[in-house]
C-alpha positions as CSV (number, residue, x, y, z in Angstrom):
1,M,-24.9,-13.6,26.2
2,S,-21.4,-13.4,24.9
3,K,-19.9,-10.3,23.4
4,T,-20.3,-9.7,19.7
5,Y,-18.2,-7.5,17.4
6,F,-19.6,-4.1,18.4
7,D,-19.3,-4.8,22.1
8,H,-15.5,-4.9,21.9
9,F,-14.9,-1.2,21.4
10,N,-16.3,2.2,22.2
11,V,-16.6,4.6,19.3
12,P,-16.3,7.8,21.3
13,E,-13.1,6.4,22.8
14,L,-11.7,5.7,19.3
15,Y,-12.4,9.3,18.3
16,S,-10.8,10.6,21.4
17,Q,-7.6,8.6,20.8
18,Y,-7.6,9.0,17.0
19,P,-9.4,12.3,16.2
20,M,-10.7,13.1,12.7
21,G,-11.4,16.4,10.9
22,A,-10.6,19.7,12.6
23,E,-9.7,17.9,15.9
24,F,-7.1,15.8,14.0
25,L,-5.4,19.0,12.6
26,E,-5.7,20.8,15.9
27,R,-4.0,18.1,17.9
28,Y,-1.1,17.2,15.5
29,T,-0.2,20.7,14.4
30,K,0.2,21.8,18.0
31,M,1.9,18.6,19.4
32,S,5.6,18.5,19.9
33,R,7.9,15.6,18.9
34,D,8.5,14.9,22.6
35,E,4.8,14.7,23.3
36,L,4.3,12.4,20.3
37,W,7.1,10.1,21.5
38,A,5.5,9.9,25.0
39,F,2.2,8.8,23.4
40,Q,3.9,6.3,21.2
41,D,5.9,4.8,24.0
42,C,2.8,4.4,26.1
43,Q,1.0,2.6,23.3
44,F,4.1,0.5,22.6
45,R,4.2,-0.8,26.1
46,K,0.6,-2.1,25.7
47,I,1.3,-4.0,22.5
48,L,4.6,-5.4,23.9
49,K,2.7,-6.9,26.8
50,R,0.3,-8.4,24.3
51,G,3.2,-9.7,22.2
52,W,4.6,-11.8,25.1
53,E,1.2,-13.6,25.2
54,V,1.4,-14.7,21.6
55,P,3.2,-18.0,20.8
56,F,4.6,-16.6,17.6
57,Y,6.5,-13.8,19.4
58,Q,7.4,-16.1,22.3
59,R,9.3,-18.3,19.8
60,L,10.7,-15.4,17.8
61,W,12.0,-13.5,20.9
62,D,13.1,-16.6,22.8
63,A,15.3,-17.5,19.8
64,E,17.1,-14.2,20.4
65,G,17.6,-15.0,24.1
66,L,15.1,-12.3,25.2
67,E,13.0,-12.4,28.3
68,P,10.2,-10.2,29.6
69,G,11.8,-7.1,31.0
70,D,14.7,-7.0,28.5
71,V,12.6,-4.7,26.4
72,V,10.8,-2.0,28.4
73,G,9.8,0.8,26.0
74,L,10.4,2.2,22.5
75,E,14.0,3.1,23.3
76,D,14.6,-0.7,23.4
77,L,12.8,-1.5,20.2
78,N,16.0,-2.4,18.2
79,K,16.6,-5.3,20.7
80,L,13.7,-7.1,19.1
81,P,14.2,-9.0,15.9
82,V,12.6,-8.0,12.6
83,Y,10.3,-10.5,10.9
84,D,8.6,-10.7,7.5
85,K,6.0,-12.6,5.6
86,S,8.2,-15.7,5.3
87,D,8.1,-16.0,9.1
88,L,4.3,-15.8,9.0
89,M,4.0,-18.3,6.3
90,A,6.3,-20.7,8.2
91,S,4.0,-20.2,11.2
92,I,1.0,-21.2,9.1
93,E,2.9,-24.3,7.8
94,M,3.7,-25.3,11.4
95,H,0.2,-24.5,12.7
96,P,-2.2,-24.8,9.8
97,P,-4.4,-23.1,8.7
98,F,-4.1,-19.9,10.8
99,G,-0.6,-20.0,12.2
100,D,0.2,-19.2,15.8
101,F,0.6,-15.5,15.4
102,S,-3.1,-14.5,16.0
103,G,-3.1,-15.2,19.6
104,C,-6.4,-17.1,19.3
105,D,-7.1,-20.8,19.5
106,F,-9.5,-21.1,16.5
107,G,-10.1,-24.7,17.4
108,K,-11.5,-24.1,20.8
109,R,-12.6,-20.4,20.5
110,D,-13.3,-20.6,24.2
111,D,-12.5,-16.9,24.6
112,H,-15.4,-16.0,22.2
113,R,-13.4,-13.2,20.6
114,S,-14.9,-11.6,17.5
115,V,-12.2,-12.2,14.9
116,I,-12.3,-11.2,11.2
117,I,-10.3,-13.3,8.8
118,H,-9.0,-12.1,5.4
119,T,-5.9,-12.8,3.3
120,T,-3.4,-10.7,1.4
121,S,-3.8,-10.5,-2.4
122,G,-0.9,-12.9,-3.0
123,T,0.9,-10.5,-5.3
124,T,4.2,-11.3,-3.7
125,G,3.7,-15.0,-3.2
126,N,1.0,-17.3,-1.7
127,P,-1.8,-15.4,0.1
128,Q,-1.2,-14.9,3.8
129,V,-3.9,-15.1,6.5
130,L,-4.7,-11.8,8.1
131,T,-6.6,-11.7,11.5
132,F,-8.2,-8.6,12.9
133,G,-9.8,-7.9,16.3
134,P,-12.8,-5.5,16.4
135,K,-11.0,-2.6,18.0
136,G,-7.9,-2.9,15.8
137,R,-10.0,-3.3,12.7
138,E,-12.1,-0.2,13.4
139,I,-9.1,2.0,14.2
140,A,-7.5,0.8,10.9
141,N,-10.8,1.8,9.2
142,L,-10.8,5.2,10.9
143,L,-7.3,6.0,9.8
144,V,-8.2,5.6,6.2
145,A,-11.4,7.7,6.6
146,R,-9.4,10.3,8.4
147,M,-6.9,10.4,5.5
148,Y,-9.6,10.7,2.9
149,Q,-11.3,13.5,4.7
150,W,-8.0,15.4,5.1
151,Q,-7.4,15.0,1.4
152,G,-10.8,16.5,0.6
153,L,-13.5,13.8,0.8
154,R,-16.9,15.4,1.4
155,D,-20.2,14.1,2.9
156,N,-21.9,14.4,-0.5
157,D,-19.2,12.6,-2.5
158,V,-19.9,9.3,-4.3
159,V,-16.9,7.0,-3.9
160,H,-16.2,4.4,-6.6
161,S,-13.8,1.7,-5.3
162,V,-11.9,-0.8,-7.5
163,Y,-10.2,-2.7,-4.6
164,G,-10.8,-6.4,-4.7
165,H,-13.0,-8.5,-2.5
166,G,-13.4,-12.2,-2.0
167,T,-11.0,-13.2,0.8
168,I,-8.7,-10.3,0.1
169,N,-8.8,-7.6,2.7
170,G,-8.5,-4.5,0.6
171,G,-12.1,-4.0,-0.8
172,H,-13.8,-4.9,2.5
173,Y,-11.5,-2.7,4.6
174,I,-11.9,0.4,2.3
175,R,-15.7,-0.1,2.2
176,E,-15.8,-0.2,6.0
177,A,-13.6,2.9,6.2
178,V,-16.0,5.0,4.1
179,T,-19.3,3.6,5.4
180,H,-18.3,3.5,9.1
181,F,-16.6,6.8,9.4
182,T,-17.8,9.1,6.6
183,N,-21.2,10.1,5.1
184,A,-20.1,9.6,1.5
185,L,-21.9,7.2,-0.7
186,F,-19.9,4.1,-1.5
187,I,-19.9,1.9,-4.7
188,S,-18.0,-1.4,-4.2
189,A,-17.2,-2.2,-7.8
190,G,-14.1,-4.2,-7.2
191,T,-11.6,-5.4,-9.8
192,G,-12.2,-5.9,-13.5
193,L,-12.8,-9.6,-12.8
194,E,-15.6,-8.8,-10.3
195,T,-17.2,-6.0,-12.4
196,P,-16.1,-5.8,-16.1
197,S,-14.4,-2.5,-17.0
198,E,-17.2,-1.5,-19.4
199,R,-19.7,-1.9,-16.5
200,Q,-17.5,0.0,-14.1
201,V,-17.4,3.1,-16.3
202,S,-21.1,2.9,-16.6
203,L,-21.4,2.9,-12.8
204,I,-19.1,5.9,-12.5
205,R,-21.2,7.8,-15.0
206,D,-24.7,6.7,-13.9
207,F,-24.1,7.2,-10.2
208,G,-22.1,10.4,-10.6
209,A,-19.0,9.2,-8.9
210,T,-16.8,12.1,-7.7
211,V,-14.0,10.2,-6.0
212,L,-12.1,7.1,-7.3
213,V,-10.1,4.9,-4.9
214,G,-7.9,1.9,-5.7
215,F,-4.7,1.1,-7.6
216,V,-4.1,3.8,-10.2
217,D,-2.9,1.3,-12.9
218,Y,-6.5,0.1,-13.2
219,L,-8.1,3.5,-12.7
220,R,-6.1,4.8,-15.6
221,K,-7.3,1.9,-17.7
222,L,-10.9,2.8,-16.9
223,A,-10.4,6.2,-18.3
224,T,-9.2,4.6,-21.6
225,V,-12.3,2.3,-21.6
226,S,-14.6,5.2,-21.1
227,K,-13.1,6.9,-24.1
228,D,-13.5,3.7,-26.1
229,Q,-17.2,3.9,-25.2
230,G,-17.5,7.4,-26.4
231,W,-17.5,9.1,-23.0
232,D,-15.2,11.9,-22.0
233,P,-13.8,11.4,-18.5
234,G,-13.7,15.1,-18.0
235,D,-17.0,16.2,-19.4
236,D,-19.3,13.1,-19.0
237,M,-17.9,12.1,-15.6
238,K,-17.4,14.6,-12.8
239,V,-14.5,12.8,-10.9
240,R,-12.6,15.5,-8.9
241,M,-10.5,13.3,-6.6
242,I,-8.5,10.1,-6.9
243,C,-6.9,8.4,-3.9
244,G,-4.7,5.5,-4.9
245,H,-1.2,4.2,-4.8
246,L,1.0,6.2,-7.1
247,G,4.3,4.7,-6.1
248,M,7.0,5.8,-8.4
249,E,4.7,7.1,-11.1
250,D,3.9,10.6,-12.1
251,R,0.5,11.6,-10.8
252,S,-0.1,13.8,-13.9
253,Q,-0.8,10.7,-16.0
254,V,-3.8,9.6,-14.1
255,E,-4.9,13.2,-13.5
256,K,-4.8,13.9,-17.2
257,A,-6.7,10.7,-18.0
258,W,-9.5,11.7,-15.7
259,G,-9.9,15.3,-16.9
260,G,-7.8,17.0,-14.3
261,A,-9.0,15.2,-11.1
262,K,-6.6,15.7,-8.2
263,A,-4.7,12.5,-7.3
264,F,-3.4,11.6,-3.9
265,D,-1.0,8.9,-2.8
266,W,-1.0,6.7,0.2
267,Y,0.8,3.7,1.5
268,G,-0.1,0.6,3.6
269,V,-0.1,-3.2,3.6
270,G,-2.7,-5.8,4.5
271,D,-1.1,-6.5,7.9
272,T,-0.8,-2.9,9.1
273,G,-3.5,-1.0,7.3
274,S,-2.8,2.6,6.3
275,I,0.7,3.7,7.4
276,A,1.1,7.0,5.6
277,G,-0.8,9.3,3.2
278,E,-0.6,12.7,1.5
279,G,-2.4,15.8,2.8
280,P,-3.9,18.6,0.8
281,E,-0.5,20.1,0.1
282,R,0.8,16.8,-1.4
283,D,4.3,17.5,0.0
284,G,5.0,13.8,0.9
285,L,3.3,11.0,2.7
286,Y,2.7,11.8,6.4
287,V,3.3,8.8,8.6
288,W,0.3,8.3,11.0
289,E,2.7,8.3,13.9
290,D,0.0,8.2,16.5
291,A,-0.8,4.7,15.1
292,H,2.5,3.4,13.8
293,F,6.2,3.6,14.6
294,L,7.9,3.3,11.2
295,E,11.6,2.5,10.8
296,I,13.6,2.7,7.6
297,L,16.3,0.0,7.8
298,D,19.2,-0.8,5.5
299,V,18.2,-3.8,3.3
300,E,21.3,-5.8,4.2
301,S,22.4,-4.8,7.7
302,K,18.8,-4.1,9.1
303,R,20.2,-1.0,10.8
304,T,18.5,2.4,10.8
305,V,19.6,4.5,7.8
306,E,20.3,8.2,8.0
307,P,17.3,10.5,7.3
308,G,16.9,10.9,3.6
309,Q,18.5,7.5,2.7
310,S,16.3,4.7,1.3
311,G,15.7,1.3,3.0
312,D,13.1,-1.2,3.9
313,M,10.0,0.1,5.8
314,V,9.6,-1.8,9.1
315,C,6.4,-1.1,10.9
316,T,5.2,-1.5,14.5
317,C,1.5,-0.9,14.8
318,L,0.9,1.0,18.1
319,Y,-2.9,0.3,18.1
320,K,-3.2,-3.4,17.5
321,D,-3.3,-4.9,21.0
322,D,-6.5,-6.9,20.9
323,I,-5.6,-9.9,18.6
324,F,-2.3,-10.0,16.7
325,P,0.1,-7.2,17.6
326,I,2.5,-6.2,14.8
327,I,6.0,-5.5,16.1
328,R,8.8,-4.8,13.7
329,F,7.2,-6.2,10.6
330,N,9.5,-5.8,7.5
331,T,7.2,-4.9,4.6
332,H,10.2,-5.2,2.2
333,D,8.8,-2.1,0.5
334,V,11.5,0.6,0.0
335,S,11.1,4.2,0.9
336,K,13.0,7.1,2.5
337,E,12.2,9.9,4.9
338,I,11.6,13.4,3.5
339,I,13.6,15.8,5.6
340,G,13.0,19.6,5.9
341,H,10.0,21.8,6.4
342,N,6.5,20.6,5.7
343,D,3.7,22.8,4.5
344,S,1.0,21.5,6.7
345,G,2.6,22.2,10.1
346,M,2.0,18.6,11.2
347,V,4.2,16.9,13.7
348,F,4.4,13.7,11.8
349,K,7.4,12.6,9.7
350,R,7.0,12.2,6.0
351,I,8.1,9.5,3.6
352,A,8.6,9.5,-0.2
353,G,6.1,6.7,-0.6
354,F,6.7,3.4,-2.4
355,L,10.0,3.3,-4.2
356,G,10.1,-0.5,-5.1
357,R,10.4,-3.8,-3.3
358,S,13.8,-4.9,-1.9
359,D,12.8,-8.5,-2.6
360,N,11.8,-7.7,-6.2
361,M,15.0,-5.8,-7.1
362,I,16.8,-7.7,-9.8
363,K,20.3,-7.7,-11.1
364,L,21.0,-7.5,-14.8
365,R,24.6,-7.3,-16.1
366,G,25.8,-6.5,-12.6
367,I,23.4,-3.6,-12.1
368,N,20.5,-3.6,-9.6
369,F,17.2,-2.0,-10.6
370,F,13.5,-2.0,-9.6
371,P,11.1,-2.9,-12.4
372,H,8.7,-0.3,-10.9
373,A,11.2,2.4,-11.7
374,V,10.8,1.9,-15.4
375,G,7.3,3.4,-15.5
376,R,8.6,6.6,-13.9
377,I,11.3,6.9,-16.6
378,L,8.8,6.3,-19.4
379,E,6.4,8.9,-18.3
380,R,8.6,11.7,-19.8
381,F,7.3,10.6,-23.2
382,E,3.9,12.2,-24.0
383,E,2.5,9.3,-26.0
384,F,3.2,6.7,-23.2
385,E,-0.1,5.4,-22.0
386,G,1.1,4.3,-18.5
387,E,1.2,0.5,-19.0
388,Y,4.4,-1.6,-19.5
389,I,6.0,-4.8,-18.6
390,C,9.7,-5.8,-18.3
391,I,10.8,-9.2,-19.6
392,A,14.2,-10.4,-18.4
393,E,15.7,-13.1,-20.6
394,R,18.9,-15.1,-21.1
395,D,20.1,-15.8,-24.6
396,S,22.1,-18.8,-26.0
397,D,25.4,-17.1,-25.1
398,Q,24.2,-16.8,-21.5
399,R,23.9,-13.0,-21.8
400,D,21.1,-11.4,-19.8
401,N,18.8,-9.0,-21.8
402,L,15.8,-6.9,-20.9
403,R,12.8,-6.2,-23.2
404,V,10.3,-3.6,-22.2
405,L,6.9,-3.8,-23.8
406,V,5.4,-0.3,-23.8
407,E,1.8,0.8,-24.6
408,I,1.7,4.0,-26.7
409,E,-1.1,5.8,-28.4
410,A,0.8,6.7,-31.6
411,E,2.4,5.1,-34.6
412,S,5.7,3.5,-33.7
413,D,8.9,4.1,-35.8
414,S,12.6,3.5,-35.5
415,E,13.3,7.0,-34.3
416,K,10.8,6.8,-31.5
417,K,12.1,3.3,-30.6
418,S,15.7,4.7,-30.4
419,A,14.6,7.5,-28.2
420,Y,12.9,5.2,-25.7
421,E,15.9,2.8,-25.7
422,G,18.3,5.7,-25.2
423,V,16.6,7.1,-22.2
424,L,16.2,3.8,-20.5
425,R,19.9,2.9,-21.2
426,N,21.0,6.2,-19.7
427,E,18.8,5.8,-16.6
428,L,19.3,2.1,-15.9
429,G,22.9,1.8,-17.0
430,F,22.5,-1.0,-19.5
431,S,20.9,-1.4,-22.9
432,V,17.3,-2.3,-23.3
433,E,15.1,-3.4,-26.2
434,V,11.8,-1.6,-26.5
435,E,8.7,-3.0,-28.2
436,F,5.7,-0.8,-28.7
437,L,2.1,-2.2,-28.3
438,P,-1.3,-0.5,-28.7
439,V,-3.4,0.5,-25.7
440,L,-4.3,-2.6,-23.6
441,G,-1.7,-4.6,-25.5
442,T,0.1,-5.6,-22.2
443,A,-3.0,-6.4,-20.3
444,E,-2.7,-10.2,-20.7
445,L,0.8,-10.2,-19.4
446,T,0.3,-7.6,-16.6
447,Q,-3.0,-9.3,-15.6
448,I,-4.3,-5.8,-14.8
449,E,-7.9,-6.9,-15.0
450,H,-7.5,-9.6,-12.4
451,R,-4.7,-8.5,-10.0
452,Q,-4.8,-5.7,-7.3
453,K,-1.2,-4.8,-8.5
454,P,-0.4,-5.6,-12.1
455,L,2.8,-7.5,-12.9
456,R,5.7,-5.4,-14.0
457,L,8.4,-8.1,-14.4
458,L,8.5,-11.5,-16.1
459,D,11.9,-13.1,-15.4
460,S,12.5,-16.2,-17.5
461,R,16.3,-16.4,-16.9
462,F,16.1,-19.2,-14.3
463,T,13.3,-21.3,-15.8
């Protein structure tokens, strides 16, 4: 009988290599940076060996004139080229439908590997195929569960998830993390398209959800929907913890919406799984350096930036050696390292989290800006409800303009409009026209009910 999924890994070995709970804290508060580097280097050599077996990397590295032996360990990492989603999509186009980056021949399947297929959400273009081997998949699950537990997840918690399902990886991956590696009860509600918002808040109330996980834009909307139904998110629902993706937003908005629940930020992408997350002190996102080697590279030159400077996050997964190894994948998500003392005593480096996408940065009147940055600016206004969308337009005189549609729970007036426009002008460096909408007024444009990540920019200048 051939091996099936659970025959490809040993759970005690996973715990030994990637401990959870008290063992996690014990190991990584006592480990030195030199010891961590030695562990990372050992893991890297394994995935490098696997990389040379994969046609995608053979082509990529051969094009740079590299041969086996030119790169030995982590100290040689910068000899390898960086790649991104466009390279993977080109691979799929050349070798449909899976590409040649998985290292499996899905036509023959003569190696009888247990492979899981998902896709990305397609929020930055066409969905991309994601392939996972059993061991790599379960380590990725463990890393999320370990993070949730460190942040405060308990065995008796009820976790309500709004991550999407279908072919998208997110909802399945988070469900596996909670159900495989914790004792919490899991409710897989999914997006507003899968489970309508009114039904979602009923589930949260009826099942006594104590933890919410997912993208905070939609979680914040659910708080509004619960109020519309006559329920108070603080009194009628006992949510105490939110673990989502805060990005550049102020966590106080979603915490206030859910009656004072404590919100935690984390970062990851479909290809890599969880890369970094906050701990109980919430003093930055700790990079899971036992599982990832994260570089922050200058957007243009692709060279390592100085600590504290922002750049593209480029990830090498140190644990994915069974199917598709990930070696210098450019996420095009921008962040920066947090330097200085951390409150947890952990050996891991910290990052500031998601600061925008380098491939979504737009230029308006000669000034570069991230649409995601607008939300953080607007949050200084008390009546701002957290939802907005930027609309870039070009008028008949070929002048670029930016309109920002903003949801507020208050009467609009010219004085308030001038205040919003003044703050945005001062922060962005160019004039902006603000239009106020009622709560949920931007939903059709942002597609918040249907997308994992709502749209924040509509650019009609080139259409």
